[in-house]
PyMOL commands that place a pseudoatom at each C-alpha (Angstrom):
pseudoatom trace, name=CA, resn=MET, resi=1, chain=A, elem=C, hetatm=0, pos=[37.677, 28.099, -2.113]
pseudoatom trace, name=CA, resn=ARG, resi=2, chain=A, elem=C, hetatm=0, pos=[37.303, 29.217, -5.713]
pseudoatom trace, name=CA, resn=ASN, resi=3, chain=A, elem=C, hetatm=0, pos=[36.761, 25.618, -6.964]
pseudoatom trace, name=CA, resn=VAL, resi=4, chain=A, elem=C, hetatm=0, pos=[34.200, 24.750, -4.251]
pseudoatom trace, name=CA, resn=LEU, resi=5, chain=A, elem=C, hetatm=0, pos=[31.517, 27.195, -5.404]
pseudoatom trace, name=CA, resn=PRO, resi=6, chain=A, elem=C, hetatm=0, pos=[31.358, 26.010, -9.040]
pseudoatom trace, name=CA, resn=ALA, resi=7, chain=A, elem=C, hetatm=0, pos=[31.283, 22.359, -7.911]
pseudoatom trace, name=CA, resn=THR, resi=8, chain=A, elem=C, hetatm=0, pos=[28.456, 23.082, -5.439]
pseudoatom trace, name=CA, resn=LEU, resi=9, chain=A, elem=C, hetatm=0, pos=[26.503, 25.049, -8.053]
pseudoatom trace, name=CA, resn=LEU, resi=10, chain=A, elem=C, hetatm=0, pos=[26.961, 22.253, -10.602]
pseudoatom trace, name=CA, resn=THR, resi=11, chain=A, elem=C, hetatm=0, pos=[25.720, 19.663, -8.087]
pseudoatom trace, name=CA, resn=LEU, resi=12, chain=A, elem=C, hetatm=0, pos=[22.597, 21.737, -7.349]
pseudoatom trace, name=CA, resn=LEU, resi=13, chain=A, elem=C, hetatm=0, pos=[21.839, 22.253, -11.030]
pseudoatom trace, name=CA, resn=LEU, resi=14, chain=A, elem=C, hetatm=0, pos=[22.230, 18.569, -11.852]
pseudoatom trace, name=CA, resn=SER, resi=15, chain=A, elem=C, hetatm=0, pos=[20.045, 17.431, -8.950]
pseudoatom trace, name=CA, resn=ALA, resi=16, chain=A, elem=C, hetatm=0, pos=[17.206, 19.928, -9.627]
pseudoatom trace, name=CA, resn=PRO, resi=17, chain=A, elem=C, hetatm=0, pos=[15.504, 17.809, -12.324]
pseudoatom trace, name=CA, resn=LEU, resi=18, chain=A, elem=C, hetatm=0, pos=[15.548, 14.786, -10.022]
pseudoatom trace, name=CA, resn=VAL, resi=19, chain=A, elem=C, hetatm=0, pos=[13.729, 16.671, -7.289]
pseudoatom trace, name=CA, resn=HIS, resi=20, chain=A, elem=C, hetatm=0, pos=[11.145, 17.931, -9.776]
pseudoatom trace, name=CA, resn=ALA, resi=21, chain=A, elem=C, hetatm=0, pos=[10.562, 14.461, -11.256]
pseudoatom trace, name=CA, resn=GLY, resi=22, chain=A, elem=C, hetatm=0, pos=[9.766, 13.042, -7.813]
pseudoatom trace, name=CA, resn=ASP, resi=23, chain=A, elem=C, hetatm=0, pos=[7.217, 15.781, -7.191]
pseudoatom trace, name=CA, resn=ALA, resi=24, chain=A, elem=C, hetatm=0, pos=[5.257, 15.156, -10.430]
pseudoatom trace, name=CA, resn=SER, resi=25, chain=A, elem=C, hetatm=0, pos=[1.593, 14.445, -9.843]
pseudoatom trace, name=CA, resn=PRO, resi=26, chain=A, elem=C, hetatm=0, pos=[-0.425, 11.673, -11.482]
pseudoatom trace, name=CA, resn=VAL, resi=27, chain=A, elem=C, hetatm=0, pos=[-3.445, 13.997, -11.658]
pseudoatom trace, name=CA, resn=GLY, resi=28, chain=A, elem=C, hetatm=0, pos=[-4.481, 14.484, -15.291]
pseudoatom trace, name=CA, resn=LEU, resi=29, chain=A, elem=C, hetatm=0, pos=[-5.370, 12.544, -18.426]
pseudoatom trace, name=CA, resn=TRP, resi=30, chain=A, elem=C, hetatm=0, pos=[-3.515, 9.307, -19.216]
pseudoatom trace, name=CA, resn=GLN, resi=31, chain=A, elem=C, hetatm=0, pos=[-3.500, 6.989, -22.215]
pseudoatom trace, name=CA, resn=THR, resi=32, chain=A, elem=C, hetatm=0, pos=[-3.408, 3.335, -21.202]
pseudoatom trace, name=CA, resn=ILE, resi=33, chain=A, elem=C, hetatm=0, pos=[-1.136, 1.000, -23.111]
pseudoatom trace, name=CA, resn=ASP, resi=34, chain=A, elem=C, hetatm=0, pos=[-2.007, -2.705, -23.102]
pseudoatom trace, name=CA, resn=ASP, resi=35, chain=A, elem=C, hetatm=0, pos=[0.869, -4.679, -21.579]
pseudoatom trace, name=CA, resn=VAL, resi=36, chain=A, elem=C, hetatm=0, pos=[0.384, -7.547, -24.076]
pseudoatom trace, name=CA, resn=THR, resi=37, chain=A, elem=C, hetatm=0, pos=[-0.441, -5.836, -27.402]
pseudoatom trace, name=CA, resn=HIS, resi=38, chain=A, elem=C, hetatm=0, pos=[1.366, -2.553, -26.595]
pseudoatom trace, name=CA, resn=LYS, resi=39, chain=A, elem=C, hetatm=0, pos=[-1.514, -0.650, -28.206]
pseudoatom trace, name=CA, resn=PRO, resi=40, chain=A, elem=C, hetatm=0, pos=[-3.478, 2.242, -26.660]
pseudoatom trace, name=CA, resn=THR, resi=41, chain=A, elem=C, hetatm=0, pos=[-6.766, 1.105, -25.120]
pseudoatom trace, name=CA, resn=ALA, resi=42, chain=A, elem=C, hetatm=0, pos=[-8.331, 4.017, -23.223]
pseudoatom trace, name=CA, resn=LEU, resi=43, chain=A, elem=C, hetatm=0, pos=[-8.016, 7.490, -21.774]
pseudoatom trace, name=CA, resn=ILE, resi=44, chain=A, elem=C, hetatm=0, pos=[-8.183, 7.623, -17.965]
pseudoatom trace, name=CA, resn=ARG, resi=45, chain=A, elem=C, hetatm=0, pos=[-8.712, 10.862, -16.042]
pseudoatom trace, name=CA, resn=ILE, resi=46, chain=A, elem=C, hetatm=0, pos=[-7.083, 10.823, -12.604]
pseudoatom trace, name=CA, resn=THR, resi=47, chain=A, elem=C, hetatm=0, pos=[-8.316, 13.324, -10.037]
pseudoatom trace, name=CA, resn=GLU, resi=48, chain=A, elem=C, hetatm=0, pos=[-7.553, 13.926, -6.372]
pseudoatom trace, name=CA, resn=GLN, resi=49, chain=A, elem=C, hetatm=0, pos=[-10.215, 14.361, -3.693]
pseudoatom trace, name=CA, resn=ASN, resi=50, chain=A, elem=C, hetatm=0, pos=[-9.454, 14.640, 0.019]
pseudoatom trace, name=CA, resn=GLY, resi=51, chain=A, elem=C, hetatm=0, pos=[-5.891, 13.405, -0.490]
pseudoatom trace, name=CA, resn=GLN, resi=52, chain=A, elem=C, hetatm=0, pos=[-6.952, 10.306, -2.421]
pseudoatom trace, name=CA, resn=LEU, resi=53, chain=A, elem=C, hetatm=0, pos=[-6.633, 9.605, -6.118]
pseudoatom trace, name=CA, resn=GLN, resi=54, chain=A, elem=C, hetatm=0, pos=[-9.359, 8.186, -8.250]
pseudoatom trace, name=CA, resn=GLY, resi=55, chain=A, elem=C, hetatm=0, pos=[-9.441, 7.473, -11.963]
pseudoatom trace, name=CA, resn=ARG, resi=56, chain=A, elem=C, hetatm=0, pos=[-12.279, 6.998, -14.381]
pseudoatom trace, name=CA, resn=ILE, resi=57, chain=A, elem=C, hetatm=0, pos=[-12.439, 5.954, -18.006]
pseudoatom trace, name=CA, resn=ASP, resi=58, chain=A, elem=C, hetatm=0, pos=[-13.021, 9.021, -20.197]
pseudoatom trace, name=CA, resn=LYS, resi=59, chain=A, elem=C, hetatm=0, pos=[-12.785, 7.291, -23.571]
pseudoatom trace, name=CA, resn=LEU, resi=60, chain=A, elem=C, hetatm=0, pos=[-12.146, 3.863, -25.050]
pseudoatom trace, name=CA, resn=ILE, resi=61, chain=A, elem=C, hetatm=0, pos=[-9.894, 3.344, -28.042]
pseudoatom trace, name=CA, resn=VAL, resi=62, chain=A, elem=C, hetatm=0, pos=[-11.562, 0.408, -29.788]
pseudoatom trace, name=CA, resn=ALA, resi=63, chain=A, elem=C, hetatm=0, pos=[-10.653, -1.545, -32.890]
pseudoatom trace, name=CA, resn=SER, resi=64, chain=A, elem=C, hetatm=0, pos=[-12.751, -1.130, -36.001]
pseudoatom trace, name=CA, resn=GLY, resi=65, chain=A, elem=C, hetatm=0, pos=[-15.899, -3.215, -35.718]
pseudoatom trace, name=CA, resn=ALA, resi=66, chain=A, elem=C, hetatm=0, pos=[-15.682, -3.563, -31.923]
pseudoatom trace, name=CA, resn=ASN, resi=67, chain=A, elem=C, hetatm=0, pos=[-18.472, -2.335, -29.662]
pseudoatom trace, name=CA, resn=PRO, resi=68, chain=A, elem=C, hetatm=0, pos=[-17.712, 1.359, -28.984]
pseudoatom trace, name=CA, resn=ASN, resi=69, chain=A, elem=C, hetatm=0, pos=[-19.954, 1.398, -25.882]
pseudoatom trace, name=CA, resn=PRO, resi=70, chain=A, elem=C, hetatm=0, pos=[-19.355, -1.836, -23.954]
pseudoatom trace, name=CA, resn=THR, resi=71, chain=A, elem=C, hetatm=0, pos=[-20.720, -2.512, -20.510]
pseudoatom trace, name=CA, resn=CYS, resi=72, chain=A, elem=C, hetatm=0, pos=[-18.956, -4.177, -17.605]
pseudoatom trace, name=CA, resn=ILE, resi=73, chain=A, elem=C, hetatm=0, pos=[-20.705, -7.535, -17.893]
pseudoatom trace, name=CA, resn=ALA, resi=74, chain=A, elem=C, hetatm=0, pos=[-18.101, -9.275, -15.698]
pseudoatom trace, name=CA, resn=CYS, resi=75, chain=A, elem=C, hetatm=0, pos=[-18.491, -6.728, -12.864]
pseudoatom trace, name=CA, resn=THR, resi=76, chain=A, elem=C, hetatm=0, pos=[-20.553, -7.492, -9.787]
pseudoatom trace, name=CA, resn=GLY, resi=77, chain=A, elem=C, hetatm=0, pos=[-22.873, -5.467, -7.559]
pseudoatom trace, name=CA, resn=THR, resi=78, chain=A, elem=C, hetatm=0, pos=[-23.771, -1.949, -8.629]
pseudoatom trace, name=CA, resn=LEU, resi=79, chain=A, elem=C, hetatm=0, pos=[-21.138, -1.978, -11.390]
pseudoatom trace, name=CA, resn=LYS, resi=80, chain=A, elem=C, hetatm=0, pos=[-22.689, -4.948, -13.219]
pseudoatom trace, name=CA, resn=ASN, resi=81, chain=A, elem=C, hetatm=0, pos=[-23.681, -3.966, -16.771]
pseudoatom trace, name=CA, resn=GLN, resi=82, chain=A, elem=C, hetatm=0, pos=[-22.641, -0.339, -16.242]
pseudoatom trace, name=CA, resn=PRO, resi=83, chain=A, elem=C, hetatm=0, pos=[-21.113, 1.447, -19.255]
pseudoatom trace, name=CA, resn=VAL, resi=84, chain=A, elem=C, hetatm=0, pos=[-17.326, 1.106, -19.238]
pseudoatom trace, name=CA, resn=VAL, resi=85, chain=A, elem=C, hetatm=0, pos=[-16.919, 4.744, -20.291]
pseudoatom trace, name=CA, resn=GLY, resi=86, chain=A, elem=C, hetatm=0, pos=[-17.392, 6.745, -17.092]
pseudoatom trace, name=CA, resn=LEU, resi=87, chain=A, elem=C, hetatm=0, pos=[-16.517, 3.791, -14.858]
pseudoatom trace, name=CA, resn=THR, resi=88, chain=A, elem=C, hetatm=0, pos=[-14.243, 4.550, -11.891]
pseudoatom trace, name=CA, resn=ILE, resi=89, chain=A, elem=C, hetatm=0, pos=[-11.410, 2.027, -12.101]
pseudoatom trace, name=CA, resn=LEU, resi=90, chain=A, elem=C, hetatm=0, pos=[-8.906, 3.556, -9.638]
pseudoatom trace, name=CA, resn=SER, resi=91, chain=A, elem=C, hetatm=0, pos=[-9.802, 4.524, -6.092]
pseudoatom trace, name=CA, resn=GLY, resi=92, chain=A, elem=C, hetatm=0, pos=[-8.337, 5.165, -2.655]
pseudoatom trace, name=CA, resn=LEU, resi=93, chain=A, elem=C, hetatm=0, pos=[-4.703, 5.705, -3.645]
pseudoatom trace, name=CA, resn=LYS, resi=94, chain=A, elem=C, hetatm=0, pos=[-2.730, 7.895, -1.228]
pseudoatom trace, name=CA, resn=LYS, resi=95, chain=A, elem=C, hetatm=0, pos=[0.734, 9.428, -1.490]
pseudoatom trace, name=CA, resn=ASP, resi=96, chain=A, elem=C, hetatm=0, pos=[3.315, 7.034, -0.052]
pseudoatom trace, name=CA, resn=GLY, resi=97, chain=A, elem=C, hetatm=0, pos=[6.803, 8.482, -0.528]
pseudoatom trace, name=CA, resn=ALA, resi=98, chain=A, elem=C, hetatm=0, pos=[7.497, 8.603, -4.272]
pseudoatom trace, name=CA, resn=SER, resi=99, chain=A, elem=C, hetatm=0, pos=[4.480, 6.392, -5.067]
pseudoatom trace, name=CA, resn=TYR, resi=100, chain=A, elem=C, hetatm=0, pos=[0.750, 6.217, -4.455]
pseudoatom trace, name=CA, resn=SER, resi=101, chain=A, elem=C, hetatm=0, pos=[-0.597, 3.085, -2.793]
pseudoatom trace, name=CA, resn=GLY, resi=102, chain=A, elem=C, hetatm=0, pos=[-3.322, 1.683, -0.567]
pseudoatom trace, name=CA, resn=GLY, resi=103, chain=A, elem=C, hetatm=0, pos=[-5.960, 1.806, -3.256]
pseudoatom trace, name=CA, resn=GLU, resi=104, chain=A, elem=C, hetatm=0, pos=[-7.615, -0.471, -5.744]
pseudoatom trace, name=CA, resn=ILE, resi=105, chain=A, elem=C, hetatm=0, pos=[-7.853, -0.892, -9.495]
pseudoatom trace, name=CA, resn=LEU, resi=106, chain=A, elem=C, hetatm=0, pos=[-10.744, -2.513, -11.344]
pseudoatom trace, name=CA, resn=ASP, resi=107, chain=A, elem=C, hetatm=0, pos=[-10.127, -4.490, -14.519]
pseudoatom trace, name=CA, resn=PRO, resi=108, chain=A, elem=C, hetatm=0, pos=[-13.377, -4.048, -16.486]
pseudoatom trace, name=CA, resn=ASN, resi=109, chain=A, elem=C, hetatm=0, pos=[-12.399, -6.947, -18.763]
pseudoatom trace, name=CA, resn=ASN, resi=110, chain=A, elem=C, hetatm=0, pos=[-12.760, -9.511, -15.980]
pseudoatom trace, name=CA, resn=GLY, resi=111, chain=A, elem=C, hetatm=0, pos=[-14.652, -7.532, -13.312]
pseudoatom trace, name=CA, resn=LYS, resi=112, chain=A, elem=C, hetatm=0, pos=[-11.963, -8.183, -10.704]
pseudoatom trace, name=CA, resn=THR, resi=113, chain=A, elem=C, hetatm=0, pos=[-10.578, -5.615, -8.281]
pseudoatom trace, name=CA, resn=TYR, resi=114, chain=A, elem=C, hetatm=0, pos=[-6.912, -5.663, -7.300]
pseudoatom trace, name=CA, resn=LYS, resi=115, chain=A, elem=C, hetatm=0, pos=[-4.727, -3.727, -4.879]
pseudoatom trace, name=CA, resn=SER, resi=116, chain=A, elem=C, hetatm=0, pos=[-2.911, -0.990, -6.738]
pseudoatom trace, name=CA, resn=LYS, resi=117, chain=A, elem=C, hetatm=0, pos=[0.225, 1.111, -6.708]
pseudoatom trace, name=CA, resn=LEU, resi=118, chain=A, elem=C, hetatm=0, pos=[1.145, 4.049, -8.974]
pseudoatom trace, name=CA, resn=THR, resi=119, chain=A, elem=C, hetatm=0, pos=[4.573, 5.550, -9.567]
pseudoatom trace, name=CA, resn=VAL, resi=120, chain=A, elem=C, hetatm=0, pos=[5.122, 8.651, -11.691]
pseudoatom trace, name=CA, resn=GLN, resi=121, chain=A, elem=C, hetatm=0, pos=[8.087, 8.253, -14.061]
pseudoatom trace, name=CA, resn=ASP, resi=122, chain=A, elem=C, hetatm=0, pos=[9.965, 10.257, -16.684]
pseudoatom trace, name=CA, resn=GLY, resi=123, chain=A, elem=C, hetatm=0, pos=[9.368, 13.683, -15.116]
pseudoatom trace, name=CA, resn=GLY, resi=124, chain=A, elem=C, hetatm=0, pos=[5.605, 13.159, -15.006]
pseudoatom trace, name=CA, resn=ASN, resi=125, chain=A, elem=C, hetatm=0, pos=[5.174, 11.870, -18.565]
pseudoatom trace, name=CA, resn=LYS, resi=126, chain=A, elem=C, hetatm=0, pos=[4.712, 8.183, -17.705]
pseudoatom trace, name=CA, resn=LEU, resi=127, chain=A, elem=C, hetatm=0, pos=[2.830, 6.372, -14.981]
pseudoatom trace, name=CA, resn=ASP, resi=128, chain=A, elem=C, hetatm=0, pos=[3.737, 2.875, -13.787]
pseudoatom trace, name=CA, resn=VAL, resi=129, chain=A, elem=C, hetatm=0, pos=[0.436, 1.262, -12.779]
pseudoatom trace, name=CA, resn=ARG, resi=130, chain=A, elem=C, hetatm=0, pos=[0.635, -1.998, -10.843]
pseudoatom trace, name=CA, resn=GLY, resi=131, chain=A, elem=C, hetatm=0, pos=[-2.308, -4.216, -9.940]
pseudoatom trace, name=CA, resn=TYR, resi=132, chain=A, elem=C, hetatm=0, pos=[-1.674, -7.099, -7.585]
pseudoatom trace, name=CA, resn=VAL, resi=133, chain=A, elem=C, hetatm=0, pos=[-3.052, -9.672, -5.171]
pseudoatom trace, name=CA, resn=GLY, resi=134, chain=A, elem=C, hetatm=0, pos=[-1.498, -9.740, -1.696]
pseudoatom trace, name=CA, resn=THR, resi=135, chain=A, elem=C, hetatm=0, pos=[1.959, -8.357, -2.437]
pseudoatom trace, name=CA, resn=PRO, resi=136, chain=A, elem=C, hetatm=0, pos=[3.157, -6.136, -5.309]
pseudoatom trace, name=CA, resn=LEU, resi=137, chain=A, elem=C, hetatm=0, pos=[5.409, -9.024, -6.391]
pseudoatom trace, name=CA, resn=LEU, resi=138, chain=A, elem=C, hetatm=0, pos=[2.289, -10.972, -7.433]
pseudoatom trace, name=CA, resn=GLY, resi=139, chain=A, elem=C, hetatm=0, pos=[0.738, -8.833, -10.124]
pseudoatom trace, name=CA, resn=ARG, resi=140, chain=A, elem=C, hetatm=0, pos=[1.212, -7.089, -13.409]
pseudoatom trace, name=CA, resn=SER, resi=141, chain=A, elem=C, hetatm=0, pos=[2.155, -3.616, -14.520]
pseudoatom trace, name=CA, resn=GLN, resi=142, chain=A, elem=C, hetatm=0, pos=[1.240, -1.266, -17.318]
pseudoatom trace, name=CA, resn=THR, resi=143, chain=A, elem=C, hetatm=0, pos=[2.913, 1.964, -18.317]
pseudoatom trace, name=CA, resn=TRP, resi=144, chain=A, elem=C, hetatm=0, pos=[0.465, 4.756, -19.065]
pseudoatom trace, name=CA, resn=VAL, resi=145, chain=A, elem=C, hetatm=0, pos=[1.487, 7.842, -21.046]
pseudoatom trace, name=CA, resn=ARG, resi=146, chain=A, elem=C, hetatm=0, pos=[0.338, 11.358, -20.176]
pseudoatom trace, name=CA, resn=ALA, resi=147, chain=A, elem=C, hetatm=0, pos=[-2.175, 12.610, -22.738]
pseudoatom trace, name=CA, resn=GLY, resi=148, chain=A, elem=C, hetatm=0, pos=[-3.063, 16.196, -23.527]
pseudoatom trace, name=CA, resn=ASP, resi=149, chain=A, elem=C, hetatm=0, pos=[-6.099, 17.510, -21.701]
for i in range(1, 149): cmd.bond("trace and resi %d" % i, "trace and resi %d" % (i + 1))
show_as sticks, trace
zoom trace
């Protein structure tokens, strides 16, 4: 009986960080990292309203000489020619187990909207963002890094 208690306590202590990591929220400020160049491109603020996540571009990180205030020229409808900063690019994502799904992500570079899925990683410090057509297998992912508010 003496050996059971320490083993049980050790198991609980070791599993505590795993429970906490799964409960981390994507709400907050995130730095996007381009999946091709691996350089930071923007700061995205994710908020939650009525159980759904949405994300908008707070700031662009542009190369020297690039337009610091671009518009979404490739977008259609009401988003056409809107400033990229302030643009809502994530919408409708709902908690789905350990992930958030059922929403959409807009790529302001090409004006296209894709289905989206988010998964919080690394105890809430990283966010796996997947945009896809049809099934999550047909898409691409980026890892965003939590930024200070």
